C-alpha atoms as one frame of an Amber mdcrd trajectory, in Angstrom:
protein
 169.059 -74.301  31.655 169.402 -73.623  35.136 167.974 -77.285  35.440 170.653
 -78.839  34.004 173.378 -77.052  35.497 172.409 -77.967  38.998 171.201 -81.395
  37.813 174.913 -82.399  36.362 176.552 -80.822  38.844 174.848 -81.262  42.416
 172.404 -84.053  41.336 168.995 -83.849  42.937 168.533 -80.978  44.888 165.706
 -78.534  46.411 166.010 -76.867  43.029 165.288 -80.137  41.583 161.807 -79.702
  42.424 159.001 -78.501  40.289 157.540 -76.731  42.666 160.430 -75.116  43.920
 161.230 -74.150  40.132 157.872 -72.691  39.474 157.950 -70.514  42.254 161.160
 -69.191  40.833 159.922 -69.151  37.526 157.054 -67.032  38.709 159.335 -64.646
  40.222 161.756 -64.135  37.793 159.099 -63.794  34.837 157.601 -61.291  37.195
 160.756 -59.122  37.723 161.777 -59.223  33.790 158.242 -57.906  33.120 158.352
 -55.488  35.934 161.839 -53.983  34.514 160.975 -54.189  30.297 157.329 -52.790
  30.526 158.689 -49.063  31.387 161.231 -49.408  28.540 158.632 -50.580  26.177
 156.087 -47.671  27.704 159.054 -44.670  27.317 160.213 -46.217  23.816 156.765
 -46.550  21.986 155.805 -42.924  23.497 159.063 -41.510  21.749 158.112 -43.032
  18.385 154.118 -42.369  18.831 153.428 -45.958  18.560 149.998 -46.273  20.181
 146.891 -48.618  18.671 144.336 -46.783  16.926 141.359 -46.790  18.774 137.740
 -48.905  17.334 135.366 -46.410  15.723 132.982 -48.616  16.750 133.708 -49.180
  20.455 132.476 -47.316  23.281 132.738 -43.400  22.594 134.223 -42.859  25.966
 137.434 -44.987  24.910 138.135 -42.686  22.140 139.064 -40.406  24.671 140.375
 -42.179  27.639 142.577 -44.850  25.756 143.689 -42.900  22.574 147.452 -42.727
  22.366 148.060 -45.683  24.967 150.945 -47.694  23.774 150.420 -51.160  22.484
 152.147 -54.213  21.983 153.220 -54.701  25.751 152.744 -58.544  25.235 156.304
 -58.219  23.859 157.464 -57.538  26.863 155.747 -60.427  28.644 156.475 -62.802
  25.940 159.926 -62.364  26.372 160.209 -62.851  30.258 157.814 -66.134  29.704
 160.363 -67.429  27.252 163.995 -66.313  29.084 162.215 -67.411  32.451 160.899
 -71.060  30.911 164.118 -71.479  29.488 165.750 -71.107  32.781 164.267 -72.598
  35.311 162.069 -75.682  33.114 163.188 -79.178  31.990 163.928 -78.589  28.112
 161.537 -82.024  27.251 159.482 -82.776  24.302 156.447 -81.623  25.835 157.803
 -78.041  27.034 159.289 -77.498  23.789 155.861 -78.646  21.876 154.570 -75.086
  23.892 157.021 -72.726  22.522 156.414 -74.456  19.087 153.041 -72.755  19.147
 153.321 -70.045  21.407 156.500 -68.248  19.542 154.936 -68.197  16.436 151.678
 -66.907  17.530 153.654 -64.233  19.351 155.410 -63.204  15.946 151.841 -63.320
  14.111 150.110 -60.916  16.355 153.624 -58.785  16.642 153.118 -58.721  12.696
 149.451 -57.565  13.083 150.218 -54.642  15.924 152.870 -53.482  13.444 150.641
 -53.444  10.373 147.914 -51.222  12.467 150.686 -48.863  13.085 151.770 -48.331
   9.590 147.989 -48.209   8.203 147.330 -46.669  11.481 144.243 -48.622  11.422
 142.327 -50.705  14.162 142.457 -53.676  11.283 146.152 -55.144  10.856 146.478
 -58.011   8.354 143.362 -59.453   6.910 141.366 -61.616   9.392 141.439 -64.232
   6.143 145.239 -64.150   6.576 145.750 -64.173  10.269 143.098 -67.367  10.575
 145.083 -69.431   7.990 148.420 -68.701  10.059 146.472 -70.189  13.037 145.402
 -72.837  11.286 149.131 -73.244  10.164 150.558 -72.661  13.417 147.950 -75.268
  14.998 148.882 -78.068  12.360 152.490 -77.708  12.975 151.649 -78.176  16.923
 149.792 -80.797  16.897 152.070 -82.773  14.099 154.896 -82.230  16.815 153.167
 -83.571  19.824 151.846 -86.562  17.720 155.060 -87.361  16.114 156.880 -87.006
  19.440 154.385 -89.456  21.001 153.078 -87.148  23.968 150.014 -87.941  23.994
 147.604 -90.021  22.281 144.695 -88.516  19.542 141.737 -89.130  21.948 139.138
 -87.056  23.531 139.156 -87.407  27.657 135.188 -86.253  28.959 135.491 -85.241
  32.824 133.484 -87.785  34.818 134.569 -90.871  32.348 137.267 -93.240  32.847
 137.391 -94.161  28.797 138.909 -91.975  26.413 137.343 -91.497  22.905 139.892
 -92.472  19.847 139.272 -89.305  17.427 141.826 -90.761  14.753 142.785 -88.497
  12.079 139.660 -85.877  13.272 141.825 -84.913  16.199 143.964 -83.276  14.081
 140.852 -80.911  13.114 139.834 -81.176  16.622 143.568 -79.597  18.012 143.082
 -76.744  15.258 139.990 -75.878  16.357 140.676 -75.804  19.964 143.801 -73.332
  19.274 142.336 -70.941  17.022 139.178 -70.389  19.396 141.340 -69.935  22.438
 143.703 -67.485  20.698 140.635 -65.860  19.203 138.545 -65.614  22.257 141.405
 -64.052  24.400 141.645 -61.449  21.559 138.199 -60.728  21.724 138.260 -60.279
  25.509 141.452 -57.673  25.534 139.092 -54.753  25.290 139.172 -53.429  28.842
 142.227 -52.673  31.285 143.443 -55.748  32.689 140.892 -57.731  31.834 142.113
 -60.232  29.465 145.337 -60.597  30.682 143.807 -61.322  34.430 141.542 -63.839
  33.237 144.376 -65.794  31.340 146.950 -65.690  34.093 144.322 -67.370  36.534
 143.265 -69.786  33.687 147.044 -70.974  32.916 147.782 -71.396  36.627 144.950
 -73.463  37.030 145.780 -75.433  33.891 149.477 -75.810  35.086 147.968 -77.397
  38.030 145.816 -79.827  36.010 149.657 -80.617  33.739 151.133 -81.429  37.785
 148.695 -83.880  38.730 148.601 -85.240  35.061 152.470 -85.675  35.346 152.572
 -87.742  38.727 151.413 -91.032  38.389 150.024 -91.326  42.102 147.721 -88.150
  41.367 146.596 -88.879  38.212 145.895 -92.685  39.232 143.950 -91.303  42.192
 142.022 -88.521  40.608 141.173 -91.148  37.341 142.415 -88.335  35.164 145.090
 -89.192  31.995 148.636 -89.441  33.096 150.995 -87.518  30.980 154.829 -88.341
  30.977 156.600 -85.190  32.030 153.624 -82.896  32.527 154.855 -81.738  35.657
 157.260 -79.655  33.944 153.955 -77.475  32.283 153.331 -76.146  35.750 157.243
 -74.307  35.476 155.944 -72.638  32.262 152.343 -71.617  33.207 154.004 -70.027
  36.390 156.284 -67.755  34.049 152.981 -67.048  32.543 151.516 -66.117  35.838
 154.321 -64.022  36.936 154.702 -62.373  33.798 150.845 -61.437  33.628 151.363
 -59.813  37.336 153.984 -57.818  36.329 151.962 -56.710  33.398 149.426 -55.748
  35.300 151.343 -53.268  37.388 151.055 -50.870  34.410 147.769 -52.563  32.276
 145.743 -52.304  35.401 143.259 -49.188  34.748 143.769 -46.492  34.029 146.510
 -48.621  32.113 149.227 -47.333  30.869 150.097 -49.723  28.048 148.117 -52.697
  26.377 148.965 -55.687  25.296 147.962 -55.922  21.837 147.841 -58.750  19.621
 151.407 -59.352  20.506 150.011 -60.751  23.597 146.870 -61.892  23.190 146.909
 -63.854  20.570 150.093 -65.832  22.022 148.627 -66.428  25.323 145.292 -67.956
  24.099 146.888 -69.916  22.102 149.154 -71.363  24.929 145.871 -71.938  27.099
 144.837 -74.003  23.991 148.114 -75.866  23.981 147.918 -76.626  27.945 144.330
 -77.712  27.176 145.267 -80.066  24.579 148.662 -81.606  26.515 146.343 -82.267
  29.184 143.555 -83.885  27.354 141.671 -80.989  29.270 139.994 -79.980  26.016
 136.286 -79.899  27.030 137.400 -78.479  30.423 138.108 -75.331  28.799 134.480
 -74.582  28.292 134.317 -74.319  31.723 137.904 -72.961  33.017 137.865 -70.958
  29.826 134.002 -69.632  30.504 134.710 -65.851  30.138 136.589 -66.362  27.090
 133.660 -68.750  25.659 130.891 -66.182  26.607 132.968 -63.407  25.340 133.018
 -65.108  21.788 129.623 -65.863  22.178 128.505 -62.574  22.754 130.142 -61.660
  19.510 128.864 -64.352  17.445 125.003 -64.299  19.108 125.365 -60.820  17.940
 126.604 -60.463  14.568 124.195 -63.419  13.781 120.895 -61.628  15.225 121.821
 -58.499  13.519 121.852 -60.573  10.253 118.983 -62.562  10.982 116.471 -60.075
  12.480 118.017 -56.656  12.132 118.078 -56.534  15.794 121.148 -56.498  18.278
 120.862 -58.907  21.572 123.418 -56.721  23.594 124.173 -53.097  23.585 127.667
 -53.410  21.830 129.463 -57.019  21.882 132.131 -58.207  23.171 129.736 -58.968
  26.586 132.189 -56.501  28.190 131.647 -53.320  26.394 127.891 -54.385  27.116
 128.034 -53.737  30.340 129.939 -50.907  30.138 127.488 -48.831  28.685 124.909
 -50.296  31.012 126.929 -47.723  33.305 128.986 -50.462  35.107 132.980 -49.052
  36.090 135.600 -50.332  34.073 137.236 -51.649  37.315 134.512 -53.074  38.240
 133.433 -54.898  35.161 136.874 -56.554  35.204 137.092 -57.688  38.827 133.704
 -59.427  38.580 134.816 -61.139  35.438 138.381 -61.961  37.159 135.932 -63.649
  40.178 133.687 -65.069  37.727 136.636 -66.860  36.122 137.945 -68.242  39.368
 134.723 -69.793  40.360 134.554 -71.516  37.014 137.676 -72.782  37.629 136.621
 -74.222  40.708 133.531 -75.890  39.301 136.015 -77.308  36.320 138.231 -78.713
  39.401 135.037 -80.225  41.113 134.402 -82.432  37.738 137.593 -83.665  37.458
 136.742 -84.786  41.471 133.958 -86.451  40.299 135.873 -89.288  39.064 136.875
 -89.933  42.576 133.313 -91.216  43.574 133.355 -94.165  40.720
């Protein structure tokens, strides 16, 4: 909105630049989240709306985290939407993210409300949630293909040519989006863990979007040039700002959890950004923490069903380290550091293109 006002009345000014608007988007969402979250905490405490703690989780959580308000992702989502709509150029590529983000946030909200009404750690059925995720992902991929935002191809880092996936591209995108949203959901088990890792990951994809949207940078790095993709940096910055604002209250010991309202939405937008900048395969590395967390659950369940034995003390992986005696803040900080290192490694793979 502000972008159009400046553009129409003043033409190209400092506020027209993507980097400047990204900084202001970050600050705006940070302030909105910082102001909204205490109000959410007080409102939920007054109504005794706290997320029931899983019985099969670490026993310490039943004592330390019981009664903590959840659904804090609602404030994050509001901040991201308001800040993005204010500072970003609302073209087809930025709108496509919100076609994905908003329905996923609503799905998470419904899931959280189900938990409150049932007073159970289980919300809507896994089958219903999965089908909704597939439907939302299909809506997203149909939109981006219909608007010719990207081609149905797969980009492999280190290779110049892309692989045409044809109709399978729709299936591929659905897998990426649903896997990303569920992986972030699984990671959301310790104070500040999922939010911190998500913020860093989203920013990295925002930077990649900026490079992809610039004809000079994309040609130099030999990565796919995506028209207008640079605007995604503004949205990514808004998400980072909201993440930082939420971490003010979500860091150990957490005053509020983000719930599925936040984790499903954040996971989907990570997957959506990966798709829009042709960085789906890079997500395995850049989003490595989420991949490892999800794999730990798959390995644990598979091992128990096949062998009757568990590989980890508890899954997802962060609970394994918790039961080994690691302090919660130490686990969170180390997972953040690993995320940052994996992002650097992912970007180094992009740099290999320059050598060719």
